N, C-alpha and C positions, 0 to 999 in steps of 0.2 A: 566549446564550439561557438564560433562567431557566425552571425547571420548578417545580411546586408543592412537590416534595420536595427541591429543590436538588441533584438528581443530574445527572450528566453523560450519562446514557444517551441522552436525546433529542438532545443536541448531537453526540455521537459517532455516533449513527445517521445524523444529517443529513450529517455529514462523509463517512461511508462511502458514502452514497447519491450525494453530489456527486462523489466520486472515482470511484465505479463508473460514473456517467454519462460522466465524462470519459474513462475507460478504454474504455468501450464505443464512444464516438464515434470513437476513434482505433484501435479494434481491427483492422479490416481494412486500413486505410491504413498502419499502422505496425507494430503488435505481432505480427500473424500473417503479415505480408508477408515474403517471403524475401529481398527486395532489401536492406533496411537491415541493417547489422551489429548484433550484440548491444550494443556500447557506445552506438550511436546510439539504439537502442530504450530502453535504460536511461536515457540522458540525457533523452529525451522523457518517460519515466515519472516521473523525479525532478522535472522542471520542471512538469509538469501535474498528475499524479495525486497524488504525495506532497505537493505544495503544497496541494491541495484536501483531502487526508486529514488533514493536520495544521494546518489553518487555525485560528488562535486557540488553539493548544495551549499557548501560554505562560501562559494563565490557568487551565489545568486542573490539578487534583490527581487524577490517574487512579488507580483501584484496579486490581488484577491483572486483573479481568474486563474492564475497559475496554481494557487493553493487549492482552489475548488477542483481543478482537474486531478491533482494528486490525491485529494481527499476522496473523490469519487472512486478512483482505483482502489484505494485503501479500504473503503467500505465494501466494495464488491468482493474483495478478497476475504474480509472478515465474515461476510454473509456465507460464503462458500465454506470457510473453515468451520463455522458453527452449524452449518446445515440448515440455515434459515432461508426461506424463500422471500422474495420481495413483497409478496402480497400479505405476509404475516405482520407487517407494520411494526417491527421491533424498533424502539428508539435507539439512536446511535449511542447514547449514554449507557444504555444497558449492554450493548455489544462491547463497548470499551471496558465496562466493569467485568463482564464475563471473561474477556481475554486478557485483562490487566494491561491493555495498551492505551495509548493516548492518541488524539487526533494528529494528523500530519503536521498541522501548524505548530504543535508543541514539539514534535520530533525535529522540525526545521529549526526551531529556536534552540533546542538542546545541542544541535550540531553546530 
């Protein structure tokens, strides 16, 4: 997707919207449901939401502000999957170790 100023903002916003829609569609059936285990929830999240979030990221040259926007969405999803409220002040490192995921910056580098 090209914009007049050749920035990634609109493309990243579109990817976040698509991933948010996918996450919301599966929210009650998978992510806040108490039946599936955390590894199952994380596998679904990686397969559906992370794929939508990082769609066509191979062509990106993201700035720090772009990575921060993607990371904020990633953290919000992990908080929901783990059932953690924002006021509980769990460090991001602990969330990543519980879910065995990495920050978005590492996912971008892998792709």
